[in-house]
BALOKE-294659 format. One record per residue (C-alpha): residue number from 1; residue in three letters; x, y, z. Coordinates in steps of 0.001 Angstrom, whole numbers, m for minus. Layout:
<pts>
pt num=NUM | residuo=Ala | xx=X | yy=Y | zz=Z
...
</pts>
This chain:
<pts>
pt num=1 | residuo=Unk | xx=17305 | yy=14977 | zz=m12841
pt num=2 | residuo=Unk | xx=20739 | yy=15730 | zz=m12799
pt num=3 | residuo=Unk | xx=23694 | yy=13128 | zz=m11703
pt num=4 | residuo=Unk | xx=23975 | yy=15025 | zz=m8376
pt num=5 | residuo=Unk | xx=20104 | yy=14858 | zz=m7861
pt num=6 | residuo=Unk | xx=19045 | yy=11602 | zz=m5897
pt num=7 | residuo=Unk | xx=15564 | yy=10317 | zz=m6172
pt num=8 | residuo=Unk | xx=13245 | yy=10224 | zz=m2505
pt num=9 | residuo=Unk | xx=10068 | yy=9082 | zz=m1830
pt num=10 | residuo=Unk | xx=7917 | yy=10289 | zz=1224
pt num=11 | residuo=Unk | xx=6878 | yy=7652 | zz=2877
pt num=12 | residuo=Unk | xx=4424 | yy=7646 | zz=6057
pt num=13 | residuo=Unk | xx=5218 | yy=4158 | zz=7330
pt num=14 | residuo=Unk | xx=7048 | yy=823 | zz=6031
pt num=15 | residuo=Unk | xx=6482 | yy=m3059 | zz=7644
pt num=16 | residuo=Unk | xx=9064 | yy=m5083 | zz=6271
pt num=17 | residuo=Unk | xx=7205 | yy=m8563 | zz=7032
pt num=18 | residuo=Unk | xx=3515 | yy=m9158 | zz=6957
pt num=19 | residuo=Unk | xx=1002 | yy=m11547 | zz=4863
pt num=20 | residuo=Unk | xx=m2189 | yy=m9418 | zz=5416
pt num=21 | residuo=Unk | xx=m1655 | yy=m6956 | zz=2151
pt num=22 | residuo=Unk | xx=m865 | yy=m9535 | zz=m286
pt num=23 | residuo=Unk | xx=m114 | yy=m13470 | zz=m939
pt num=24 | residuo=Unk | xx=2914 | yy=m14666 | zz=763
pt num=25 | residuo=Unk | xx=5208 | yy=m12687 | zz=2463
pt num=26 | residuo=Unk | xx=5522 | yy=m8976 | zz=1725
pt num=27 | residuo=Unk | xx=7176 | yy=m5559 | zz=2320
pt num=28 | residuo=Unk | xx=4965 | yy=m3026 | zz=2608
pt num=29 | residuo=Unk | xx=5109 | yy=695 | zz=1952
pt num=30 | residuo=Unk | xx=2600 | yy=3292 | zz=2545
pt num=31 | residuo=Unk | xx=3676 | yy=6571 | zz=1080
pt num=32 | residuo=Unk | xx=2906 | yy=10153 | zz=1813
pt num=33 | residuo=Unk | xx=209 | yy=12297 | zz=37
pt num=34 | residuo=Unk | xx=m3077 | yy=11805 | zz=m1572
pt num=35 | residuo=Unk | xx=m5043 | yy=14047 | zz=m3767
pt num=36 | residuo=Unk | xx=m8514 | yy=12294 | zz=m2608
pt num=37 | residuo=Unk | xx=m10787 | yy=13180 | zz=839
pt num=38 | residuo=Unk | xx=m12711 | yy=9308 | zz=826
pt num=39 | residuo=Unk | xx=m15290 | yy=9623 | zz=3680
pt num=40 | residuo=Unk | xx=m14254 | yy=7110 | zz=6095
pt num=41 | residuo=Unk | xx=m11028 | yy=7073 | zz=4889
pt num=42 | residuo=Unk | xx=m8900 | yy=4980 | zz=7557
pt num=43 | residuo=Unk | xx=m5151 | yy=6114 | zz=6333
pt num=44 | residuo=Unk | xx=m5863 | yy=9808 | zz=6770
pt num=45 | residuo=Unk | xx=m2700 | yy=10057 | zz=8259
pt num=46 | residuo=Unk | xx=m656 | yy=9184 | zz=5200
pt num=47 | residuo=Unk | xx=m2311 | yy=12529 | zz=4028
pt num=48 | residuo=Unk | xx=m1747 | yy=14914 | zz=7128
pt num=49 | residuo=Unk | xx=77 | yy=13040 | zz=9025
pt num=50 | residuo=Unk | xx=4329 | yy=12876 | zz=9814
pt num=51 | residuo=Unk | xx=6367 | yy=11355 | zz=7216
pt num=52 | residuo=Unk | xx=10091 | yy=10683 | zz=6153
pt num=53 | residuo=Unk | xx=11996 | yy=11288 | zz=2681
pt num=54 | residuo=Unk | xx=13879 | yy=7841 | zz=2046
pt num=55 | residuo=Unk | xx=16482 | yy=7831 | zz=m833
pt num=56 | residuo=Unk | xx=15051 | yy=5348 | zz=m3430
pt num=57 | residuo=Unk | xx=18589 | yy=3596 | zz=m3659
pt num=58 | residuo=Unk | xx=18936 | yy=3031 | zz=178
pt num=59 | residuo=Unk | xx=15270 | yy=1404 | zz=353
pt num=60 | residuo=Unk | xx=15759 | yy=m589 | zz=m2688
pt num=61 | residuo=Unk | xx=18734 | yy=m2449 | zz=m818
pt num=62 | residuo=Unk | xx=16740 | yy=m2753 | zz=2186
pt num=63 | residuo=Unk | xx=14000 | yy=m4618 | zz=238
pt num=64 | residuo=Unk | xx=16466 | yy=m6472 | zz=m1607
pt num=65 | residuo=Unk | xx=18167 | yy=m7838 | zz=1554
pt num=66 | residuo=Unk | xx=15155 | yy=m8811 | zz=3626
pt num=67 | residuo=Unk | xx=13386 | yy=m11882 | zz=3122
pt num=68 | residuo=Unk | xx=10010 | yy=m10550 | zz=1774
pt num=69 | residuo=Unk | xx=8450 | yy=m11880 | zz=m1730
pt num=70 | residuo=Unk | xx=7410 | yy=m9045 | zz=m3032
pt num=71 | residuo=Unk | xx=6154 | yy=m5665 | zz=m2091
pt num=72 | residuo=Unk | xx=3021 | yy=m3551 | zz=m1460
pt num=73 | residuo=Unk | xx=2377 | yy=m435 | zz=m2341
pt num=74 | residuo=Unk | xx=m173 | yy=1587 | zz=m512
pt num=75 | residuo=Unk | xx=m1201 | yy=4979 | zz=846
pt num=76 | residuo=Unk | xx=m1683 | yy=7639 | zz=280
pt num=77 | residuo=Unk | xx=m1694 | yy=7617 | zz=m2856
pt num=78 | residuo=Unk | xx=922 | yy=5550 | zz=m4657
pt num=79 | residuo=Unk | xx=880 | yy=7208 | zz=m8447
pt num=80 | residuo=Unk | xx=1458 | yy=10474 | zz=m7169
pt num=81 | residuo=Unk | xx=5171 | yy=9653 | zz=m6845
pt num=82 | residuo=Unk | xx=5353 | yy=7314 | zz=m9918
pt num=83 | residuo=Unk | xx=8576 | yy=8052 | zz=m11267
pt num=84 | residuo=Unk | xx=9929 | yy=7444 | zz=m7843
pt num=85 | residuo=Unk | xx=8303 | yy=3797 | zz=m7386
pt num=86 | residuo=Unk | xx=9120 | yy=2993 | zz=m10621
pt num=87 | residuo=Unk | xx=12792 | yy=3483 | zz=m10090
pt num=88 | residuo=Unk | xx=12528 | yy=2058 | zz=m6640
pt num=89 | residuo=Unk | xx=11215 | yy=m1166 | zz=m8237
pt num=90 | residuo=Unk | xx=13740 | yy=m1323 | zz=m11427
pt num=91 | residuo=Unk | xx=16677 | yy=m1193 | zz=m8836
pt num=92 | residuo=Unk | xx=15578 | yy=m3845 | zz=m6808
pt num=93 | residuo=Unk | xx=14371 | yy=m6183 | zz=m9712
pt num=94 | residuo=Unk | xx=17839 | yy=m5242 | zz=m10983
pt num=95 | residuo=Unk | xx=18987 | yy=m7206 | zz=m7693
pt num=96 | residuo=Unk | xx=16184 | yy=m9605 | zz=m7496
pt num=97 | residuo=Unk | xx=12956 | yy=m10868 | zz=m8319
pt num=98 | residuo=Unk | xx=10212 | yy=m9518 | zz=m6710
pt num=99 | residuo=Unk | xx=6180 | yy=m9552 | zz=m7060
pt num=100 | residuo=Unk | xx=4683 | yy=m5965 | zz=m7073
pt num=101 | residuo=Unk | xx=1148 | yy=m5162 | zz=m5638
pt num=102 | residuo=Unk | xx=10 | yy=m1288 | zz=m5922
pt num=103 | residuo=Unk | xx=m3258 | yy=m96 | zz=m4387
pt num=104 | residuo=Unk | xx=m4691 | yy=3389 | zz=m5727
pt num=105 | residuo=Unk | xx=m7508 | yy=5451 | zz=m5633
pt num=106 | residuo=Unk | xx=m7083 | yy=6303 | zz=m9662
pt num=107 | residuo=Unk | xx=m9126 | yy=3712 | zz=m11605
pt num=108 | residuo=Unk | xx=m7198 | yy=1644 | zz=m14159
pt num=109 | residuo=Unk | xx=m8375 | yy=3540 | zz=m17302
pt num=110 | residuo=Unk | xx=m6813 | yy=6843 | zz=m15304
pt num=111 | residuo=Unk | xx=m3663 | yy=5799 | zz=m14807
pt num=112 | residuo=Unk | xx=m3548 | yy=4211 | zz=m18209
pt num=113 | residuo=Unk | xx=m4367 | yy=7733 | zz=m19906
pt num=114 | residuo=Unk | xx=m1948 | yy=9301 | zz=m17769
pt num=115 | residuo=Unk | xx=1453 | yy=9585 | zz=m19474
pt num=116 | residuo=Unk | xx=3281 | yy=10014 | zz=m16303
pt num=117 | residuo=Unk | xx=1631 | yy=7568 | zz=m14402
pt num=118 | residuo=Unk | xx=1009 | yy=4392 | zz=m16775
pt num=119 | residuo=Unk | xx=4751 | yy=3308 | zz=m16789
pt num=120 | residuo=Unk | xx=4286 | yy=1872 | zz=m13510
pt num=121 | residuo=Unk | xx=1835 | yy=m750 | zz=m14803
pt num=122 | residuo=Unk | xx=4184 | yy=m2452 | zz=m16700
pt num=123 | residuo=Unk | xx=6419 | yy=m3071 | zz=m13445
pt num=124 | residuo=Unk | xx=3195 | yy=m4127 | zz=m11410
pt num=125 | residuo=Unk | xx=1797 | yy=m7387 | zz=m10980
pt num=126 | residuo=Unk | xx=m1437 | yy=m6386 | zz=m8819
pt num=127 | residuo=Unk | xx=m3602 | yy=m3286 | zz=m9261
pt num=128 | residuo=Unk | xx=m6558 | yy=m2763 | zz=m6829
pt num=129 | residuo=Unk | xx=m7729 | yy=397 | zz=m8110
pt num=130 | residuo=Unk | xx=m10406 | yy=3083 | zz=m7320
pt num=131 | residuo=Unk | xx=m11041 | yy=5389 | zz=m4662
pt num=132 | residuo=Unk | xx=m12737 | yy=4158 | zz=m798
pt num=133 | residuo=Unk | xx=m16649 | yy=4857 | zz=m1089
pt num=134 | residuo=Unk | xx=m18101 | yy=4437 | zz=2507
pt num=135 | residuo=Unk | xx=m21624 | yy=3402 | zz=1537
pt num=136 | residuo=Unk | xx=m20018 | yy=613 | zz=m853
pt num=137 | residuo=Unk | xx=m17895 | yy=m1228 | zz=1877
pt num=138 | residuo=Unk | xx=m19345 | yy=m4383 | zz=2038
pt num=139 | residuo=Unk | xx=m17151 | yy=m6121 | zz=4355
pt num=140 | residuo=Unk | xx=m14977 | yy=m8176 | zz=1273
pt num=141 | residuo=Unk | xx=m12092 | yy=m8876 | zz=2207
pt num=142 | residuo=Unk | xx=m8580 | yy=m6959 | zz=1054
pt num=143 | residuo=Unk | xx=m10566 | yy=m4220 | zz=m272
pt num=144 | residuo=Unk | xx=m12260 | yy=m1454 | zz=1280
pt num=145 | residuo=Unk | xx=m15560 | yy=m1028 | zz=m824
pt num=146 | residuo=Unk | xx=m16948 | yy=m3112 | zz=m3454
pt num=147 | residuo=Unk | xx=m15945 | yy=m734 | zz=m6546
pt num=148 | residuo=Unk | xx=m12511 | yy=m1541 | zz=m6119
pt num=149 | residuo=Unk | xx=m11382 | yy=m4094 | zz=m8890
pt num=150 | residuo=Unk | xx=m8233 | yy=m6540 | zz=m8337
pt num=151 | residuo=Unk | xx=m6736 | yy=m6182 | zz=m11875
pt num=152 | residuo=Unk | xx=m4254 | yy=m9540 | zz=m12403
pt num=153 | residuo=Unk | xx=m1259 | yy=m7597 | zz=m14926
pt num=154 | residuo=Unk | xx=1103 | yy=m10533 | zz=m14685
pt num=155 | residuo=Unk | xx=322 | yy=m14458 | zz=m14198
pt num=156 | residuo=Unk | xx=2568 | yy=m14048 | zz=m10924
pt num=157 | residuo=Unk | xx=m17 | yy=m14577 | zz=m8920
pt num=158 | residuo=Unk | xx=m2728 | yy=m15994 | zz=m10800
pt num=159 | residuo=Unk | xx=m2835 | yy=m19298 | zz=m8791
pt num=160 | residuo=Unk | xx=m1974 | yy=m17605 | zz=m5251
pt num=161 | residuo=Unk | xx=m4320 | yy=m14594 | zz=m5951
pt num=162 | residuo=Unk | xx=m7308 | yy=m16520 | zz=m6922
pt num=163 | residuo=Unk | xx=m7045 | yy=m18860 | zz=m3200
pt num=164 | residuo=Unk | xx=m5747 | yy=m15293 | zz=m1247
pt num=165 | residuo=Unk | xx=m8376 | yy=m12811 | zz=m2659
pt num=166 | residuo=Unk | xx=m11366 | yy=m15105 | zz=m2357
pt num=167 | residuo=Unk | xx=m11651 | yy=m15286 | zz=1354
pt num=168 | residuo=Unk | xx=m14277 | yy=m14050 | zz=2731
pt num=169 | residuo=Unk | xx=m12975 | yy=m12768 | zz=6222
pt num=170 | residuo=Unk | xx=m11131 | yy=m9732 | zz=6541
pt num=171 | residuo=Unk | xx=m7978 | yy=m9877 | zz=8343
pt num=172 | residuo=Unk | xx=m6084 | yy=m6914 | zz=10492
pt num=173 | residuo=Unk | xx=m3505 | yy=m6847 | zz=12983
pt num=174 | residuo=Unk | xx=m2543 | yy=m3826 | zz=15792
pt num=175 | residuo=Unk | xx=1094 | yy=m3582 | zz=16027
pt num=176 | residuo=Unk | xx=2510 | yy=m1949 | zz=18924
pt num=177 | residuo=Unk | xx=5674 | yy=20 | zz=19430
pt num=178 | residuo=Unk | xx=7185 | yy=2267 | zz=22427
pt num=179 | residuo=Unk | xx=5603 | yy=5026 | zz=20351
pt num=180 | residuo=Unk | xx=2620 | yy=4158 | zz=18454
pt num=181 | residuo=Unk | xx=328 | yy=1551 | zz=17686
pt num=182 | residuo=Unk | xx=m207 | yy=502 | zz=13909
pt num=183 | residuo=Unk | xx=m3341 | yy=m891 | zz=12436
pt num=184 | residuo=Unk | xx=m2220 | yy=m3028 | zz=9322
pt num=185 | residuo=Unk | xx=m4706 | yy=m4528 | zz=6620
pt num=186 | residuo=Unk | xx=m8588 | yy=m3984 | zz=5889
pt num=187 | residuo=Unk | xx=m9920 | yy=m4369 | zz=9886
pt num=188 | residuo=Unk | xx=m13004 | yy=m6373 | zz=10174
pt num=189 | residuo=Unk | xx=m16179 | yy=m4231 | zz=12477
pt num=190 | residuo=Unk | xx=m14737 | yy=m6133 | zz=15533
pt num=191 | residuo=Unk | xx=m11148 | yy=m5009 | zz=14770
pt num=192 | residuo=Unk | xx=m12049 | yy=m1367 | zz=13894
pt num=193 | residuo=Unk | xx=m14172 | yy=m1049 | zz=16996
pt num=194 | residuo=Unk | xx=m11203 | yy=m2412 | zz=18923
pt num=195 | residuo=Unk | xx=m8774 | yy=177 | zz=16844
pt num=196 | residuo=Unk | xx=m11220 | yy=3165 | zz=17590
pt num=197 | residuo=Unk | xx=m11188 | yy=2441 | zz=21191
pt num=198 | residuo=Unk | xx=m7377 | yy=2353 | zz=21045
pt num=199 | residuo=Unk | xx=m7255 | yy=5682 | zz=19422
pt num=200 | residuo=Unk | xx=m10058 | yy=7423 | zz=22083
pt num=201 | residuo=Unk | xx=m7967 | yy=5915 | zz=25009
pt num=202 | residuo=Unk | xx=m4468 | yy=7537 | zz=23330
pt num=203 | residuo=Unk | xx=m5950 | yy=10845 | zz=22674
pt num=204 | residuo=Unk | xx=m6054 | yy=10042 | zz=18590
pt num=205 | residuo=Unk | xx=m2590 | yy=9610 | zz=17980
pt num=206 | residuo=Unk | xx=m2276 | yy=6208 | zz=16704
pt num=207 | residuo=Unk | xx=m1590 | yy=5627 | zz=13491
pt num=208 | residuo=Unk | xx=m3916 | yy=4075 | zz=11004
pt num=209 | residuo=Unk | xx=m2530 | yy=2054 | zz=7838
</pts>
């Protein structure tokens, strides 16, 4: 990358404060773009919908100045933008210490064996890996299907994560703005039914995150 070139991230949506995708208060980024076609995926807009390109340095300052304990990166597929995410995390950490949680459709082994993706693992505290498989959706909290594994890659969340991820109850929220409704978290069947009803009434224009 030349001195004049600025690295950017393609992002579908951001939330500056939520406790639904990891322990403590989190800044959540849903990156845009995915190489998987998981049947029943709730986040199809992160593959086919609108997005913005945001300069890494500008986003890093925004995260560093927020009140979040850490960031959670979902998608879309984060590891398709591994180099930009690595730069983002390094830049935020140069300002203050943050925790990092990443959801990925790739497995841990697939990431470890890819020279372009693997460096990001060294800056990740929790990796939740594996594609969403609809027939393996067993209602477990904070993951989509039972094949997905929560990997603790550092001791940062060892104690908090033990309590947080062993919840038996799925939690999600629907946020409304002037132009859209956004689903955040892994919804229960009841919340999913409300969400589907909202989408039907809104002509399918709501965004799923």
